[in-house]
N, C-alpha and C positions, 0 to 999 in steps of 0.2 A: 632492459626489457625491450624485446623486439616489437616491431609494429604488428598489430593484429591483422589476421588474414581477413580479406573482404568476406562479408556474409552473403550467402546465397538467398537466405530468407529475408525478404524486404518488407515484412509486416511492420506496422508502426510500433515504435518502442515507447512504452509508457514508463517514465522515470520521475522520481521525486528528488528534490534537493532538501537537505536538512543540515542542521548544525546549530551552534550557539548564536546568540544575538550578535549582530554586526560582523559575522564571519564573511559576509559578502555574497549571500545566496542570491538576492535579487539582482545584484550587479552582475553576477555570473550569468544568470539567465538573460538579463538584458544584453550582455555581450554576445551570447549565442544568437539571440534574435537579431541584433544589429549586424553581426558579421555574416549571418546567413541571409541577410536582406529580407527578414520576415516582419518588418515594421512598415507601416504605411507612410506615405510622404507627408501627410498632415501631422502624424505623430512626431516624425523627425523634425519637422518645421517648428512644432510647439516646443520640443526639447531644446532646440538650438536657440530659440528666442529666450527661453527661460535661462539658459546658460549665459547669454549675453557675452559671448566671446570666450568664455571659460570652457573647459572640457565638459562634455555632455554627461549628466547624471543618469546612467543607464538603469539604475534601480527604480526610477520612476515608471519604467515600462511595466513593472509588475506590481508595485505597491499602489493598487488602485483605490483603496478605501481612504477617505479623508483622514481618518484617525491614524492610518498607517503612515501617511505622509507627514502628519503633524508630529508623531512620536518617533519616526525614523525606524520603525520595526514592522515586521510582517505579522498580521493578526490572523487573517483567514487564509485558507489554501487558495492560491491563484493558479489557474490552469492556463497554459499558453501552448501554442502550436507552431511548429516550423518544420521545414523539410530541406534536405540536401539532395544531391543527385543520387545518393545511396539509399536513403529511406526517409520516412516521416517520423516525427517525434511529438509526443504529448508530454508536457512538463507540468509537474505539480510543485509549486513553490511553497514548502511547508514552513510554518513559523518556527523560530529558534527559541523563543522565550519559553521557559519552563511552564508558565501558566497555560500555554497553548499546545501542550504535548498531545492533547486529544486530537488536534487538527492534523498533527503529523501521523497519528495512527490512521486517521481517515485517508490521508494521501497514500499511505503505504499499501492499503488494501487494493489489490489488483495491479500494483506496479510491477513492471518487469525488472527494474533496477532502482537502486538508491545511490545518489551521489551525496556523501556526507562530507561537508566542508570542514576543514581544520584551519583556523586562523593561526598561522605560525608566529605572528607577533604577540600572541597571548601566552606563548609557551616559553619556558626556560630551556632553550636548546642546548645549553651547556651542562645541564643536569644529566646524570646517568643512572637510571633511564629517564627519558623525558616523561613528565607527568601529563597525561591527557586531561582535557576538560571533562567534567561530569556529563554535560550534554552531548559531547561527542560519543562517549561510551553509551549513554542511554539511547541515543538515536540509532546507533549501529546495532545495539542489542534488540531494540524494538523492530527494526527492519529485518533482523535475522529471525526473531520469534514469529513475525508475520510472514515468513517464508518469501521475502523478496529475493528472487533468484540470484541477482548479481548486485554485489555491494562494492562501490567504488569510493575511495577516499581522495578528495581533491584538496591538496595542501595549498592554501591561498595566501596571497600578499607576499609572494617571493620578492616583489619589486622593492619592498621596504627594508630588505636586508642587504648589507654590503657583501657578505659571503653566503649566498643562498645554498650552495652545494652541500657543505657539511651540515648545515642546519636541516636541510631537507632529508638527508640520510639519517640523522638522529631521530627525527620525527617518524620517518618510515620504519625504523627499527622498533619504535614504541608501538606503532600501529600494528605491525606484524605480530609482535609479542602479545598484544591485547587480543587480536583476532584469533591467534592460535589457542590462547587460553579459553576464549569464548566459543570455540568451534566454528568460527566464521570463515568461510572460504572467500577471500578477497579477489575481486575481479581485476583490480588495479589500484595503484597509489600514484596519483598524477600531480606534479607541481604546476601551479597556475598563478597568474596574476589577472584576476577578473577585471580590475581597474584598467590595466594597461593592455590587456588582451594576450599576454604571453601564454602560449601553450593551450589556449582554449580551443581555437579552431585550426591554428597552424602549429606545426611541430616547433618545439623550443630549440633555438640555436645555442646550445651550451655543451661544453665538454663533459660536464658531470651528469648529464641526462641524455640518454639516447632512445627513449621510449616514445610512445605515440602521444598525440595531443588528446585532450579530453574528448573532443568530437570524434576523432578517429576511433577511440575506444568504444564510444557509444554506438557508432555505426556498426561495429562488429559484434555487439552483445546480442545474444539470442532473445527473442520475445517468448515469454512463457506460453505454454500451450496446455489447455485442459486435457485430461485423459479422454480419448475418444473410443477406446476399446472397453470391453467389459460391460457391466450393468449400467442401466440408465437412472439418472436422478435429475428431476426438474422441480424447483420450487415454484408453485403457481403464484404469479403476480397479479393476474387480471383474468377475469372470465367475461368473454364477449358473446352476446347472443346475435346471431345473424337475423336480418329481416326485422319485421315489426310484430307486435302482439306477444302473447304469452303461450303460444301453442307448442308444437314439438320441433321448433326450429333448432338446428344443431348449434351447440355452443362450442366456442374455441377457447381452450385453456392455454393462456400465454405465460411464458416464463423463459429465463435464460438457462440453457442446459448446463448443469453443473459437471456432469461427466457422462460418458457413453454417447450413444446416438439413437435416433428414433426414425422409424419409417412405417408406412401403412402396412397393416397386418401384424405388427408387434403386439404381444400381450403385455399389459401393464397392470399395476396395482396402485391404488390411491391410499394415501395416508392423511388423516387418521382413520378413515372409515374401514379400510381393509378391502373395499370393493375392487373387483377385477373386471377388466374390459379389454377390448381390442382397439388399436388405433385405426380409425377409418381414413384419416387424412392428416398430412403435415403441411403447415404453412410457414412461409417466411415473407415478411413484409406484405401480408395479405394475399399472397399468391401460393397456390398449391405446388408443392415440390415433392420429389421422390423421397428425400430424407433430410435430416438436420443433425448436426453434431455438437459436441461440447463447445461452449463459448458463443454459440449462436442463440439469439432470441427467437424462439419458435412458438408456433401455435399448434396445438394438438386437438383434433376432433375425434371423439370416441364413437364406437358403434352403437352405443345406447346411452340413454339419459341417466346420469348419476349426479347426485347432489355434491357439487364441488365448489369451494370458495377460495378466495385469496388466502394464502397461508397454508393451503394443503400442499402435498407433495405427490409427484408422479414418479413411479419407480418400476424397475423390472420386478416381476412377481417374486415374492418371498425373499427379497434382498434387504428390505428395510429392517433394521434392528431398533426397536423402540426402547427408550430408556428414560427413567425419571431421575436417575442419579449418574453423575459422571465427574471425573477429575479433569481439571483444566488449568492452564496458565492464565492468570488474570493480570492485565495491565490496568491499574486503577487510575482514573482520570479526574475524579471528583475532588472538591475541596473537603467534603465530609468523608471521613475514613470509611473503608469497607470493614464491616463488623459481622461476626457470626450471628445468624438468626434473623437478621432484618430482612423483610420482604422487599423484593424489587420486581419490576417488569423485566422479562427476558425476551429478546427477539431472536428467533432462529429462522433464517430465510425471510419469509414474509409473515411469519406466525408469531403472535404475542401470547405469552403465558406468564403466570406468576411463578416466582422462584425465590430461593434464598441461598445464601452461603452457609452450608452446614458445618464447614470446617476450614480453617486456614492452616495448611500444612507447613508452609515455610515462606520466607521472603528472600528475594535475591538482592545481595549487596552488589551494586553496580561497580563499586571500586575494587573489591576483592574477587567478585564473581562467585562467592561462596553463598550457600543458603544458610539462613538462620531461623530460629523459631520466632513466630509472630502470632499475636492475638488480633491484630488488625493491620490493614494496609493503608498508608497515607497517600496523598496525591502524588501521582507519577511513580509509585512503587510497583514492583512486579512480584508476584507470588504464585505459589501452587495452592489450589483450593479444591474443595469438594462442593459440588452444586446439586441441589435438589429442586425439581420443578413440579408444579401442581399437576401438569399433564405430561405424558410421555412424548419425547421428541426423537426424530430419526437422526441423532447426532453421529458423526463419524470422526475419527482422529483427524486433527488439522493437517498432519503430515500426509494424509491420504487425499484430502480434498479441502480446499479453502472455503468452499461454500457450505458444505455439510458440517465442517468442523469449527465454524466461527459463530459467535453470538455476541450481542451487546446487552449491557445491563443499564436500565433506565430507572432513575429515582422516581417513584410514583408521586412524590409530593412536589418536587420542583420540575419534573420532566426533563432533567438534565441527563445527558449520556454519561453514566458514571464509570463504566468500565468496558473493556473488550476481553472476551473469553476465547481461548484457543483450546479446543478439546484435546485431551491426551488419551483417555480411555473411558469407555462407558461401562456401567455396572451391568 
């Protein structure tokens, strides 16, 4: 593998780390922060005092919850930031325990890349082929289903092997075979030792590997960009009234543009009312601007007063396709199984409606990657389902747009986030 070419686009890269328990995710992130000098002097001093002359435990830089430190696992998603001369990074340290798969789904939403760690000491590298851990397969599949653009496998703990070269090649072959079968385009397979720092920020000095370090690869990965051409779509998050009183002061409709762009003079249509209007002004950070595009949080002022609330949608006229029925991929996250007919709350953008699973078409076997018939989905299972909602929603295929094509399911009794829906087709 040749060294990646420097990237001209210097936008911040949002990436998540995922993998099984004790694969070294927190240590890897700690190594990135430590080697890039992104930790404060008092943090380093605290770690050195705690180590008492022993090597510093870099995982403590990310495991911030007391329960995480006590149990030695990551529970919640921990976000960290660092920068190199090439670009800035936003890291999401996702839990590896199966119980917290829902947190990994949260971290994947909006990420530009996923670094899936593979602990080589947990694998039988003498077997042909090498059998990957279920969580490695599950996390890679979830990242792929959630349309994370770049998926990287980091094969960790090479320092624990006497002959890491052949072992790394055997695991690489297993990862490539799995990725090919699952339709995953792999951005890179990188050997690392998070504990010792091998090939994390500096290239590995080994005859059996001539590729980039993990940081070099991350510096070269593209940041995903929402579609700025074509029709407009904005989920309304907040409606702000200018000035005081309840007169005819203009209202600003705020939301993050899902796709397209908007400028003064554009004709728009509101959902669900169907009312049409013209954009009188566009604002960014409270200031009037000529236009705003996908990925930006913008405020839109209309030329006339219309009843608009949080949860409504702004779109180019006659482009929203309303639907009460659609097919979707469902990643089930709750301990209670997903069953046909039960009512749930469904959130699309900022809008809440009641809905139900009208049919479960199939379940994905993460080991064979084959679909099987199913009458329910258990925790952490993935399946194809039919959804019905009480009110029509402007859903889009997830492959077209991540905002318009994603929904969450919430249990009305426990208020737990029960599942993530990725729309395939609308009826």
